[in-house]
C-alpha positions as CSV (number, residue, x, y, z in Angstrom):
1,X,0.0,0.0,0.0
2,X,1.2,3.4,-0.9
3,X,0.5,5.7,2.0
4,X,1.0,9.4,1.8
5,X,2.1,11.3,4.8
6,X,0.8,14.7,5.4
7,X,3.1,17.3,6.7
8,X,2.2,20.6,8.2
9,X,4.3,23.6,9.0
10,X,4.5,25.3,12.3
11,X,5.9,28.4,13.8
12,X,6.4,26.5,17.1
13,X,9.8,25.1,18.2
14,X,10.3,21.4,18.0
15,X,10.2,21.4,21.8
16,X,6.7,23.0,21.8
17,X,5.6,20.7,18.9
18,X,6.5,17.7,21.1
19,X,4.4,19.1,23.9
20,X,7.3,19.2,26.4
21,X,6.3,20.9,29.7
22,X,9.6,22.8,29.8
23,X,9.6,23.8,26.1
24,X,10.1,27.5,26.8
25,X,13.2,26.8,28.9
26,X,14.6,24.4,26.4
27,X,14.2,27.0,23.6
28,X,16.0,29.6,25.7
29,X,18.9,27.2,26.5
30,X,19.2,26.2,22.9
31,X,19.4,29.8,21.7
32,X,22.0,30.6,24.4
33,X,24.0,27.6,23.3
34,X,23.7,28.6,19.7
35,X,24.9,32.1,20.4
36,X,27.9,30.8,22.3
37,X,28.8,28.6,19.4
38,X,28.6,31.6,17.0
39,X,30.9,33.6,19.2
40,X,33.4,30.8,19.5
41,X,33.4,30.4,15.7
42,X,33.6,34.1,14.9
43,X,36.6,34.5,17.3
44,X,38.3,31.4,15.9
45,X,38.7,29.9,19.3
46,X,39.7,26.3,19.8
47,X,37.5,24.3,22.3
48,X,40.4,24.4,24.7
49,X,40.8,28.1,24.6
50,X,37.1,28.7,24.7
51,X,37.0,26.5,27.8
52,X,39.7,28.5,29.5
53,X,37.7,31.7,28.9
54,X,34.5,30.1,30.1
55,X,35.9,28.1,33.0
56,X,35.1,24.7,31.4
57,X,37.2,21.8,30.3
58,X,37.4,20.9,26.6
59,X,34.9,18.0,26.8
60,X,32.4,20.3,28.4
61,X,32.8,22.8,25.6
62,X,32.4,20.0,23.1
63,X,29.1,19.0,24.8
64,X,27.9,22.6,24.6
65,X,28.8,22.9,20.9
66,X,27.2,19.6,20.1
67,X,23.9,20.8,21.7
68,X,23.9,18.5,24.8
69,X,21.2,20.8,26.2
70,X,20.5,18.8,29.4
71,X,24.1,19.3,30.6
72,X,23.7,23.1,30.9
73,X,21.6,25.4,33.0
74,X,20.5,28.8,31.9
75,X,22.6,30.3,34.7
76,X,25.7,28.6,33.4
77,X,25.1,29.6,29.8
78,X,24.6,33.2,30.8
79,X,27.8,33.1,32.8
80,X,29.6,31.6,29.8
81,X,28.4,34.5,27.6
82,X,29.7,37.0,30.1
83,X,33.0,35.2,30.3
84,X,33.2,35.5,26.5
85,X,33.0,39.3,26.8
86,X,29.2,39.6,26.2
87,X,26.9,41.9,28.1
88,X,23.8,40.0,29.2
89,X,20.7,41.9,30.2
90,X,17.4,40.4,31.5
91,X,14.4,42.5,30.8
92,X,11.0,41.8,32.4
93,X,7.9,43.4,30.7
94,X,4.2,42.7,31.2
95,X,2.6,40.2,28.8
96,X,-0.5,40.9,26.8
97,X,-1.6,37.3,27.2
98,X,-2.0,35.2,30.4
99,X,1.3,33.4,30.1
100,X,4.5,35.4,29.3
101,X,7.2,34.0,27.1
102,X,11.0,33.5,27.4
103,X,13.1,34.8,24.5
104,X,16.5,36.1,23.5
105,X,16.7,39.5,21.8
106,X,19.8,40.8,20.1
């Protein structure tokens, strides 16, 4: 039998699409990790040198760059950005809907 699969697009993250209870936090951590990776690449840092700057060993940097999301807290990722010379600001504003959202703005 030839079955056709129907695919639909979504503006949600994969975490939200999977219905994960902590999807907002996972999206935030993923974006922080992505940005750290971009900074490391732009600066041409080795994993060892990036680790020295962020206070991590090379295997931990490797885990970060490979997206091992469960190994890193938001706090640790924010600290790593700061240690890489980035200013990090947290801004809290009222939401127009019942539940607010977590996001990164550049």
